[in-house]
C-alpha positions in Angstrom: 168.4 122.6 110.6 168.9 123.1 114.0 166.1 125.2 115.9 167.1 127.5 118.9 165.8 124.1 121.4 168.9 122.7 119.7 165.6 119.6 118.3 166.8 118.9 114.7 164.2 119.6 112.2 164.4 118.9 108.3 161.4 121.7 106.4 159.0 119.4 104.1 160.8 120.4 101.0 157.7 120.5 98.7 155.7 123.1 100.5 159.3 125.2 99.9 158.8 124.5 96.1 155.0 125.5 96.6 156.8 128.6 97.1 159.3 128.7 94.5 157.0 127.8 91.5 154.8 130.9 92.3 157.6 132.7 90.2 156.0 131.9 87.7 153.0 132.2 85.9 152.7 129.3 84.0 153.7 126.3 86.3 152.2 123.1 85.7 151.5 121.2 88.7 152.7 118.0 90.4 154.1 118.3 93.8 150.9 119.1 96.1 149.2 116.7 97.6 145.6 118.2 98.1 142.2 117.7 95.7 141.7 120.3 92.8 137.7 118.7 93.4 135.2 120.8 95.4 134.2 118.5 98.1 130.4 117.4 98.1 127.4 119.5 97.4 126.0 119.6 100.8 129.2 120.4 102.8 129.1 123.7 101.0 125.5 124.4 102.0 126.2 123.4 105.8 129.2 126.2 105.7 126.8 128.2 104.6 124.6 127.5 106.7 126.3 127.7 109.6 128.0 131.0 109.0 124.6 132.9 108.9 123.3 130.7 111.7 126.4 132.0 114.0 127.9 128.8 114.8 131.0 130.0 115.8 131.3 128.6 119.3 133.9 126.3 120.6 132.6 122.7 120.3 134.0 120.0 123.4 137.3 119.2 123.2 136.1 116.1 121.8 134.2 117.2 118.4 130.9 117.5 118.0 129.1 114.6 119.2 127.1 114.4 116.1 130.4 114.0 113.6 131.7 111.7 115.8 128.3 109.3 115.9 128.6 110.0 111.6 132.4 108.6 112.0 131.2 105.6 113.7 128.7 105.5 110.8 131.3 105.5 108.6 133.3 102.1 110.1 130.4 100.7 110.1 129.3 101.0 106.1 132.9 101.2 105.1 134.9 98.7 107.2 131.7 96.5 109.4 133.7 97.5 112.4 131.5 98.8 115.8 133.8 102.3 117.3 132.1 103.6 120.4 131.8 107.7 119.5 133.6 108.5 122.0 136.3 106.7 120.9 136.9 109.3 118.4 138.8 112.9 118.7 137.9 115.0 116.0 141.4 117.3 115.5 142.4 120.1 113.2 143.8 117.8 110.5 145.8 114.9 111.1 149.5 116.7 111.8 148.2 117.5 115.7 146.7 114.1 115.7 150.4 112.4 114.8 151.8 114.3 117.4 148.9 114.2 119.8 149.5 109.7 119.8 153.7 110.7 119.8 153.5 112.5 123.1 151.0 109.8 124.7 152.5 107.2 124.1 156.9 108.0 123.6 159.2 109.3 125.9 162.6 111.0 125.6 164.3 108.5 123.3 162.1 105.7 123.2 161.8 104.2 119.5 159.4 104.9 117.0 158.9 103.1 114.0 158.4 104.1 110.2 158.4 103.4 106.6 161.4 104.7 105.3 160.3 106.0 102.6 157.1 107.5 103.4 155.6 111.0 105.0 158.2 113.7 105.7 156.4 114.8 109.0 156.1 112.4 111.0 160.7 112.4 112.4 159.9 115.8 112.7 157.3 114.8 115.2 158.8 112.4 117.2 161.9 115.2 117.3 159.1 117.4 119.0 158.8 114.5 122.4 162.8 113.4 121.9 161.9 110.3 120.6 163.8 108.5 118.2 162.9 108.0 114.6 163.6 103.9 113.7 163.4 104.3 110.1 162.7 100.7 108.2 164.4 99.9 104.2 160.9 99.4 102.3 161.9 99.9 98.9 161.2 98.5 95.9 162.5 95.2 96.6 160.1 95.5 99.5 156.8 96.4 97.7 157.3 99.3 99.4 155.9 97.7 102.8 157.0 96.4 106.1 156.9 93.0 107.6 157.0 91.6 111.1 160.3 90.2 110.1 161.8 94.3 110.4 160.4 94.8 113.9 162.1 91.6 115.8 164.6 93.0 118.0 164.2 96.8 117.7 163.2 97.6 121.1 160.4 99.8 119.4 157.4 101.9 121.3 155.4 102.4 117.9 155.3 101.1 114.5 153.4 103.9 111.9 152.3 103.1 109.4 150.3 104.6 106.4 148.5 102.6 104.0 148.3 104.3 101.0 151.0 105.6 101.7 152.5 108.9 101.5 154.9 108.6 98.4 154.4 105.5 96.8 150.6 104.3 97.0 151.1 100.9 98.4 148.6 99.6 100.6 149.0 96.9 102.7 146.8 93.7 102.2 144.6 92.0 104.5 146.9 89.2 106.1 150.1 91.9 106.0 148.1 94.4 108.2 146.7 92.3 110.8 150.2 90.5 110.9 152.0 93.6 112.4 148.9 94.5 114.3 149.3 91.4 116.0 152.4 91.4 116.4 152.0 94.9 118.3 150.0 93.6 120.6 151.8 90.7 121.2 155.1 93.0 121.8 154.0 95.7 123.6 154.4 97.5 120.9 151.3 100.5 120.0 150.5 100.4 116.6 149.4 104.3 115.2 148.4 103.4 111.4 147.5 106.6 109.3 144.8 106.0 106.8 144.2 109.5 106.0 143.9 108.1 101.7 141.0 105.2 103.1 138.7 105.9 100.0 141.5 106.7 97.3 141.9 103.2 96.3 141.7 101.8 92.7 142.0 98.4 92.2 141.7 95.9 96.1 140.3 97.3 99.3 142.1 99.2 102.4 141.5 97.9 105.9 141.6 99.6 108.5 143.8 98.3 111.5 140.6 98.1 113.9 139.9 95.2 112.1 142.5 93.4 113.7 142.7 95.2 117.0 141.0 97.6 119.3 144.9 98.8 120.5 145.2 100.2 117.6 145.7 104.2 116.8 143.8 105.1 113.5 144.3 108.5 112.1 142.3 109.8 109.5 140.9 112.7 107.8 138.8 114.9 105.8 141.4 116.3 103.2 142.0 114.0 101.3 138.8 111.9 99.9 136.5 114.5 101.1 138.3 116.8 99.3 138.3 119.4 102.3 142.3 120.3 103.1 142.2 124.7 103.9 138.9 123.2 106.2 141.2 121.1 108.3 139.1 118.5 110.0 141.0 115.1 110.6 140.1 112.6 112.9 141.6 109.7 116.0 140.0 106.7 117.1 141.6 105.5 120.2 141.4 102.7 123.1 139.4 103.2 125.4 142.6 103.9 128.4 143.5 106.4 126.2 140.8 109.2 125.8 140.6 111.3 128.5 144.5 111.3 128.5 144.5 112.7 124.4 141.3 115.1 125.6 143.5 116.5 128.0 145.8 117.1 125.5 143.6 118.3 123.1 142.0 120.6 125.1 145.5 122.5 125.8 147.1 122.2 122.4 144.2 123.7 120.0 140.6 123.6 122.4 138.6 122.3 120.3 138.8 121.3 115.8 137.0 124.4 113.9 133.5 124.4 114.5 132.3 125.7 111.1 134.7 122.7 109.7 132.6 120.1 111.9 129.1 121.4 110.7 130.1 121.1 106.9 131.8 117.7 107.1 128.4 116.5 108.8 127.3 116.6 105.2 130.7 114.9 104.0 129.8 111.3 104.1 127.8 111.2 100.3 129.1 107.9 99.1 127.4 108.6 95.5 129.8 111.8 95.4 132.9 110.6 96.8 132.5 107.1 94.7 133.2 110.2 91.5 135.7 111.6 93.4 137.9 108.1 93.3 136.9 107.4 89.8 137.9 110.9 88.6 141.6 109.6 90.7 142.2 106.3 89.2 141.0 108.0 85.8 144.5 110.1 86.4 145.9 107.5 88.1 146.1 105.2 84.8 146.4 108.5 82.2 149.6 109.3 83.6 151.2 106.1 85.1 151.2 105.3 81.3 152.6 109.0 80.2 155.1 108.6 83.1 156.5 104.9 82.7 157.7 105.7 79.0 160.2 108.8 81.2 161.4 106.9 84.4 160.9 104.4 85.8 157.9 103.4 88.0 158.9 100.5 90.1 154.8 99.6 91.3 151.8 101.0 90.1 150.1 102.8 93.3 147.1 101.0 94.3 145.9 104.2 96.5 146.5 107.4 97.1 147.1 109.9 94.0 150.8 109.5 93.4 153.3 108.3 91.2 157.0 107.4 92.3 159.0 107.7 89.7 163.1 106.2 89.5 164.9 109.4 87.5 168.4 107.1 87.7 168.7 107.7 83.9 169.0 110.9 83.8 171.3 110.8 86.8 170.8 110.2 90.7 170.3 113.8 91.7 166.3 114.2 91.5 167.2 117.6 93.8 168.7 118.7 90.9 166.4 117.5 88.6 163.2 118.6 89.8 164.8 122.0 90.0 166.1 122.3 86.0 162.5 120.5 85.9 160.9 123.9 87.1 163.0 126.4 86.1 163.3 125.1 82.8 160.1 123.8 81.6 158.0 125.4 84.0 156.7 121.5 85.8 156.9 121.6 90.0 157.6 117.8 91.0 158.6 116.8 94.5 161.9 115.2 95.0 162.1 111.9 97.4 164.4 113.5 99.7 161.2 114.8 101.2 160.5 111.4 101.9 163.4 109.7 104.1 167.3 107.9 102.7 166.1 104.6 101.1 166.6 105.1 98.2 164.7 108.4 97.8 167.6 110.5 96.2 166.5 109.2 92.4 163.0 109.2 93.2 160.4 112.2 92.1 157.0 112.2 93.0 154.3 112.9 91.3 151.4 114.0 92.4 147.6 113.6 90.1 145.6 116.0 91.8 144.7 117.9 88.4 142.5 117.7 85.4 144.5 115.1 82.6 144.3 118.7 80.3 146.8 120.2 82.9 148.8 117.1 83.7 149.2 116.5 79.1 150.8 120.0 79.1 152.8 119.0 81.6 154.1 115.3 79.8 154.4 117.0 77.2 156.8 119.8 78.6 158.7 117.0 79.9 158.8 115.0 77.0 160.7 118.1 75.4 163.0 118.7 78.4 164.4 115.2 78.5 164.4 113.9 75.1 
């Protein structure tokens, strides 16, 4: 779609699918990537306390100092990485964090590399700053990951990685992430690491780019692992040289992240509760993977996040038509792969395991009946 400004933007198809699904009262939801679990009990209590205390004024644009300290402690706890809280910027969700990163570092015509498939909005953020999105094929033959060889000779300004990735759930292991970080440092490319699904990792360990580079920009938030999507809260960890420019952008873009959400997030780091969240999604992954691999080709069992990336070629190559048929005839909502890029995405569907197994079981039964 061309906007009045002349820039080309693609719609976020999954959100349009959510709207279409509202036509039916009995829809089985596999489409939207938001957890159905509540946040830690202390989060809800902190929201009530903050509302009762009238904590509704702006915070400073960097965010509550106490919350930035909590996030720094989280990196010490999970990764044994020391982060100065003054390098942390609190954002209203992660989307604006991506935009800030692009605005800071990518000017008109400069090239931002991203895996194909990957999160749909990256390319639109590139368009917002008149940068060029460079799609690097990362299909099943590559384990849905990029390597240093994919970057060489491409005159890149930024490399945008996602681990665990949306839509495939695959993770960059320590050696691969380290190699990419070292290449970026030597080549003068800024590494932007989307780590939003950290914590939701099941059979291995996720590594942060900050283990290998102080120059990387790391983006994370409270929507997925912490089960707080509607509170719209994310964070950026920036190199020292970019803190002040990012703060100025934040002052102009949104003044500060939601105050009540920031106070609530102080209670989000309940690791006993979060372990239960992780285990719940692992059980759901294992169950849905065992069911769907009989209906579709699944090239890789996801290592993290809460999605299955399913090849539906045996039913025809048009995943959009199949997703519409599933919604209209079986009232099962799934996301067609075209949301996520161009490399093989036209014959893939993304299933989110963000509902209880009983709900998903009804959906799988409907799929079996319809697809035979």
